[in-house]
C-alpha positions in Angstrom: 28.0 -22.8 5.8 30.3 -25.3 7.5 33.5 -25.4 5.5 32.6 -26.3 2.0 29.1 -27.7 2.9 25.9 -25.9 2.2 22.8 -26.8 4.3 19.8 -26.7 2.0 16.1 -27.1 2.7 14.3 -28.3 -0.5 10.6 -27.5 -0.4 8.6 -29.3 -3.1 9.1 -32.3 -5.4 12.1 -34.6 -5.6 13.0 -33.5 -9.1 15.3 -30.7 -7.9 17.0 -33.2 -5.5 17.9 -35.4 -8.5 19.5 -32.4 -10.3 21.5 -31.5 -7.2 22.6 -35.1 -6.7 23.7 -35.4 -10.4 25.8 -32.2 -10.0 27.5 -33.4 -6.8 28.2 -36.9 -8.4 29.9 -35.1 -11.3 32.3 -33.5 -8.7 30.7 -30.0 -8.5 31.6 -27.9 -5.5 30.4 -26.9 -3.0 28.8 -30.0 -1.6 25.2 -29.8 -0.4 23.5 -31.3 2.7 20.0 -31.6 1.6 16.8 -31.8 3.8 13.4 -32.2 2.2 9.9 -31.0 2.9 7.1 -31.9 0.6 4.6 -29.5 2.0 4.8 -25.8 3.0 3.7 -26.6 6.5 6.5 -29.1 7.0 9.0 -26.6 5.6 7.9 -23.9 8.1 8.2 -26.4 10.9 11.7 -27.4 9.8 12.7 -23.8 9.6 11.6 -23.2 13.2 13.7 -26.1 14.4 16.8 -25.8 12.4 19.0 -23.2 10.6 19.5 -23.6 6.9 22.0 -21.7 4.6 19.5 -21.5 1.8 15.9 -22.5 1.0 15.2 -24.0 -2.4 11.5 -23.5 -3.4 10.4 -25.9 -6.1 7.2 -24.2 -7.4 4.3 -24.6 -7.8 3.2 -26.3 -4.6 -0.1 -28.1 -4.5 -1.5 -26.5 -1.4 -0.5 -22.9 -2.4 -1.0 -20.6 -5.4 1.6 -18.5 -7.2 4.3 -17.0 -5.0 2.5 -17.5 -1.7 5.1 -20.1 -0.6 7.8 -17.6 -1.2 6.1 -14.9 0.9 5.4 -17.4 3.7 8.9 -18.6 3.9 10.4 -15.1 3.7 8.1 -14.0 6.6 9.3 -17.0 8.6 13.1 -16.6 7.9 13.8 -13.1 6.7 17.6 -13.6 7.1 17.9 -16.8 5.0 18.4 -16.6 1.2 15.7 -18.2 -1.0 16.2 -19.7 -4.5 13.0 -20.2 -6.6 13.0 -23.0 -9.1 9.8 -22.6 -11.1 7.9 -24.6 -13.8 6.9 -21.2 -15.3 9.4 -19.4 -17.6 7.9 -15.9 -17.2 10.0 -12.8 -16.9 7.2 -10.8 -15.0 6.8 -13.7 -12.5 10.6 -13.8 -12.1 10.7 -10.0 -11.4 7.9 -10.4 -8.8 9.7 -13.2 -7.1 12.8 -11.0 -6.8 10.7 -8.2 -5.4 9.2 -10.5 -2.9 12.7 -11.4 -1.5 14.0 -14.3 -3.7 17.8 -14.2 -4.3 17.5 -16.2 -7.5 14.7 -17.3 -9.9 15.3 -20.2 -12.2 13.1 -21.9 -14.8 13.1 -25.7 -14.6 13.3 -26.2 -18.4 16.5 -24.1 -18.5 18.3 -25.4 -15.5 20.5 -28.4 -15.1 22.1 -29.6 -11.9 25.3 -27.6 -12.5 23.4 -24.3 -12.9 21.1 -25.0 -10.0 24.1 -25.7 -7.7 25.9 -22.5 -9.0 22.7 -20.4 -8.2 22.6 -21.8 -4.7 26.2 -21.0 -4.1 25.8 -17.4 -5.5 22.7 -16.8 -3.4 24.5 -17.8 -0.2 27.6 -15.8 -1.1 25.5 -12.7 -1.9 23.6 -13.0 1.3 26.8 -13.3 3.3 28.2 -10.2 1.6 25.0 -8.2 2.3 25.1 -9.2 5.9 28.7 -8.2 6.2 28.0 -4.9 4.7 25.1 -4.1 7.1 27.3 -5.0 10.0 30.0 -2.7 8.9 27.7 0.3 9.0 24.5 0.2 11.0 23.1 3.6 11.4 20.2 4.7 13.7 16.6 5.4 12.7 14.7 8.2 14.5 11.0 8.4 13.9 8.6 11.3 14.6 4.9 10.9 14.9 2.3 13.5 15.8 -0.4 12.8 18.4 -2.8 14.4 15.9 -2.5 16.6 12.8 -1.0 20.0 13.2 1.4 19.3 16.0 4.4 20.5 14.0 5.9 17.1 13.6 7.3 17.7 10.1 8.9 21.0 11.1 10.7 19.3 14.0 11.7 16.3 11.9 13.2 18.5 9.1 15.1 20.7 11.5 16.4 17.8 13.5 17.8 16.2 10.3 19.5 19.4 9.3 21.1 19.8 12.8 22.2 16.1 12.9 23.9 16.6 9.5 26.0 19.4 10.9 27.6 17.0 13.3 31.1 16.2 12.2 31.2 13.5 9.5 27.6 12.4 10.0 25.5 11.3 6.9 21.8 11.9 7.4 18.7 10.9 5.5 15.4 12.7 5.9 12.6 10.4 4.8 8.9 11.3 4.4 6.8 8.3 5.2 3.6 10.3 5.3 2.5 9.3 1.8 -0.9 10.9 2.1 -0.3 14.4 3.3 3.5 14.6 3.6 5.0 18.1 3.2 8.7 17.4 3.7 9.1 18.2 -0.1 7.6 21.7 0.5 9.4 22.5 3.8 12.9 21.5 2.5 12.3 22.7 -1.1 13.3 19.3 -2.6 13.0 19.4 -6.3 13.7 15.8 -7.3 11.2 14.1 -9.5 11.5 10.9 -7.5 10.0 9.9 -4.2 9.9 7.2 -1.6 7.6 5.2 -3.9 10.4 4.8 -6.4 12.4 3.0 -3.7 9.6 0.8 -2.5 8.6 -0.1 -6.0 12.0 -1.4 -6.8 13.2 -3.4 -3.7 15.3 -5.7 -6.0 17.4 -2.7 -7.2 18.2 -1.2 -3.8 21.9 -0.6 -3.9 24.1 2.5 -3.3 24.0 3.8 -6.9 20.3 3.4 -7.4 19.4 5.0 -4.1 21.7 8.0 -4.7 20.0 8.5 -8.0 16.5 9.0 -6.4 17.3 11.0 -3.3 17.6 14.9 -3.3 21.1 16.0 -2.1 20.4 19.0 0.1 23.9 19.4 1.4 27.1 17.4 1.5 25.9 15.3 4.5 22.0 15.6 4.1 19.9 13.6 1.6 16.1 13.9 1.3 13.7 11.2 0.2 10.4 13.0 -0.2 6.9 11.8 -0.5 5.1 11.9 -3.9 5.0 15.4 -5.5 1.3 14.8 -6.4 -1.1 13.2 -4.0 -2.0 9.8 -5.3 -4.8 7.3 -4.8 -2.7 4.3 -5.8 -2.1 1.4 -3.6 0.4 2.2 -0.9 3.4 0.0 -0.4 3.1 -2.8 2.2 4.8 -2.8 5.5 7.4 -5.4 4.5 8.7 -3.2 1.6 9.0 -0.2 4.0 10.9 -2.3 6.5 13.3 -3.6 3.8 13.9 0.0 2.8 14.6 1.1 6.3 17.0 -1.7 6.8 18.8 -0.8 3.7 19.2 2.9 4.6 20.7 1.8 7.9 23.8 0.7 5.9 24.0 4.0 4.0 23.5 6.7 6.7 24.5 7.4 10.3 21.1 8.8 11.0 17.8 8.4 9.2 15.1 10.8 10.4 11.6 9.5 9.5 8.5 11.8 9.4 5.5 9.4 9.9 3.0 12.2 10.0 0.2 11.8 12.5 -0.5 8.7 14.4 -3.4 8.0 12.2 -1.4 7.8 9.0 -1.1 4.4 7.3 2.3 3.3 8.7 2.9 5.0 12.0 1.8 2.3 14.4 3.8 -0.5 12.7 7.0 1.2 11.7 7.7 2.5 15.2 8.9 -1.0 16.0 11.8 -0.5 13.7 13.0 2.8 15.0 15.9 3.1 17.5 14.3 6.2 18.9 10.6 7.4 18.6 9.3 10.8 19.4 5.6 11.5 19.9 5.0 15.1 19.2 2.1 16.7 21.1 0.8 20.2 21.8 -0.4 21.6 25.2 -4.1 21.2 24.6 -6.6 18.7 26.0 -7.2 16.8 22.8 -3.6 16.4 22.0 -2.8 15.1 25.5 -5.7 12.7 25.3 -4.5 11.4 22.0 -1.0 11.1 23.3 -2.3 9.1 26.3 -4.1 6.7 23.9 -0.9 6.2 21.8 1.2 5.5 24.9 -1.4 3.0 26.2 -1.5 1.2 22.8 2.2 0.9 22.5 2.5 -0.2 26.1 -0.1 -3.0 25.5 2.1 -4.1 22.6 5.2 -4.2 24.9 6.9 -1.4 23.0 10.2 -0.6 24.8 9.7 2.5 27.0 13.4 3.3 26.6 12.9 4.1 22.9 9.8 6.2 23.3 10.0 10.0 24.1 7.6 12.9 24.3 8.0 16.3 22.7 5.7 19.1 23.8 5.6 21.7 21.1 4.2 25.2 20.9 4.3 25.9 24.7 3.3 29.5 25.3 6.0 31.6 27.0 3.5 32.7 29.6 2.5 29.2 30.4 4.6 26.8 32.4 3.7 23.2 33.0 5.1 20.9 35.5 6.7 18.0 33.6 5.6 15.6 36.3 2.0 16.5 35.7 2.1 15.8 32.0 4.0 12.6 32.6 1.5 11.4 35.1 -1.4 12.0 32.8 0.2 10.8 29.6 2.3 8.1 31.0 5.5 9.0 29.2 8.5 11.1 30.3 8.8 14.6 28.7 12.0 14.6 26.7 11.7 18.2 25.3 9.5 21.3 25.5 9.6 23.6 22.5 8.3 27.2 22.7 5.3 28.7 20.8 7.2 30.8 18.2 4.7 30.8 15.3 6.3 34.0 13.9 9.7 32.4 13.5 8.2 29.6 11.4 5.9 31.8 9.4 8.6 34.3 8.5 11.1 31.6 7.5 8.7 29.7 5.4 7.5 32.9 3.7 11.1 33.3 2.6 11.4 29.7 1.5 13.9 28.9 4.3 14.1 26.8 7.4 14.0 28.4 10.8 17.1 30.5 11.6 19.4 28.8 14.0 19.7 32.2 15.7 15.9 32.5 16.4 14.4 31.3 19.6 12.9 28.2 18.1 16.1 27.6 16.1 18.2 27.5 19.3 15.8 25.2 21.0 15.8 22.8 18.0 19.6 22.8 18.0 19.5 21.8 21.6 17.0 19.1 20.9 19.1 17.6 18.1 22.2 17.7 20.3 20.4 15.7 22.9 19.3 13.2 20.3 22.9 12.9 19.1 24.2 12.6 22.7 26.0 16.0 22.6 25.8 18.0 25.8 25.8 21.7 25.7 27.8 23.5 28.3 25.5 26.4 28.4 22.3 24.4 28.5 20.0 25.6 31.3 17.4 23.5 33.0 13.8 24.8 33.0 11.2 24.5 35.7 7.6 24.0 34.7 4.4 24.8 36.7 0.9 23.6 36.1 -1.1 26.4 37.6 -0.7 29.0 35.0 -1.3 26.6 32.1 -4.7 25.6 33.3 -5.8 29.2 33.0 -5.3 29.1 29.2 -6.3 25.6 28.2 -9.6 25.7 26.4 -12.0 22.8 26.1 -13.0 22.4 22.4 -16.5 23.7 21.8 -16.7 25.6 25.1 -16.4 29.3 25.1 -15.5 29.4 28.8 -12.0 28.5 30.0 -12.5 25.5 32.2 -9.3 24.8 34.1 -11.0 22.6 36.7 -12.1 20.1 33.9 -8.5 19.9 32.7 -7.2 19.5 36.2 -9.6 16.6 36.7 -8.5 14.9 33.5 -4.8 15.2 34.4 -5.5 13.9 37.9 -7.2 10.9 36.4 
């Protein structure tokens, strides 16, 4: 907005323009500078050339069906409020429009120029307020994804969230985005009846009070948003709704730890783009390293920022040391952290229904890891050295009874 002038792009017929002109002639404020586009293609071209304070969609459009124009415009300008003026007075359609990103939905038969102008003003004001709120608090998103199933991704994500919540005055959300096989609910013993699906099914209701009603409050500083309690075959939410949810939680929490499950889950490849930090969790075996290499190559081809991508090698046997530079050369990604193989720590803790003790070997390593993520340096932290030779003695090629270190060595050299 420039002073008391709102720059509006009208997409559709001239009927809405007449209503706006009548309202301004009657002295209504604020004044509107109106640009028109009769077709959706013309509107998208205008949006690429010029910034508008609000888009007024006069539906239906001849070349598109239903709410397709709304979806196309929202994809083109996600940071511009949209007001829908429709010839259909239908509550279900209005709700769908709000879910798809409209700020306002008005039926033509019930709208005069004064009400239309008021809706435009409210849409702009609401958008400005939401933008200001997000700028006041813009937390970080940390995503964990496994190179394959069984790498311990959920265990690391859960313990990282707990450790970050122990940082002074840090609000943390642990979110399970593995909607097919997510086990955050089990690991953290979250007993809420709600899940992430309740948030994605109600994008128009996302505010502080609604969100606090559906998360499980584990501690004063840690909230948990679990996956469904019962596995479901329902249609999963689309990427846009998940993005909108993640952008919302940025305004609510200092840290949001997202468990994406394995790389081959539904959302892992696309949602990594939103994360401020992404950790690929792998294990010291040939298949996991091979999968990790594929993931890194795919992300590199998509020009994913290497500064945001990190590697965690989990379940490293105490007797096996691996040169970091050898892993990095094969995988193509720096090693951020190596976690020990302490299966007994996890088994004993989960049998008791607890997370791993902070005083255990794995617990201390996870604390160090979380401190590094948070940028907290430990004075007693010691550097480790890793060697490749011993590791090759214990790496097994799947389906081969003989240990074949020369095969592994050849793969790493390649």
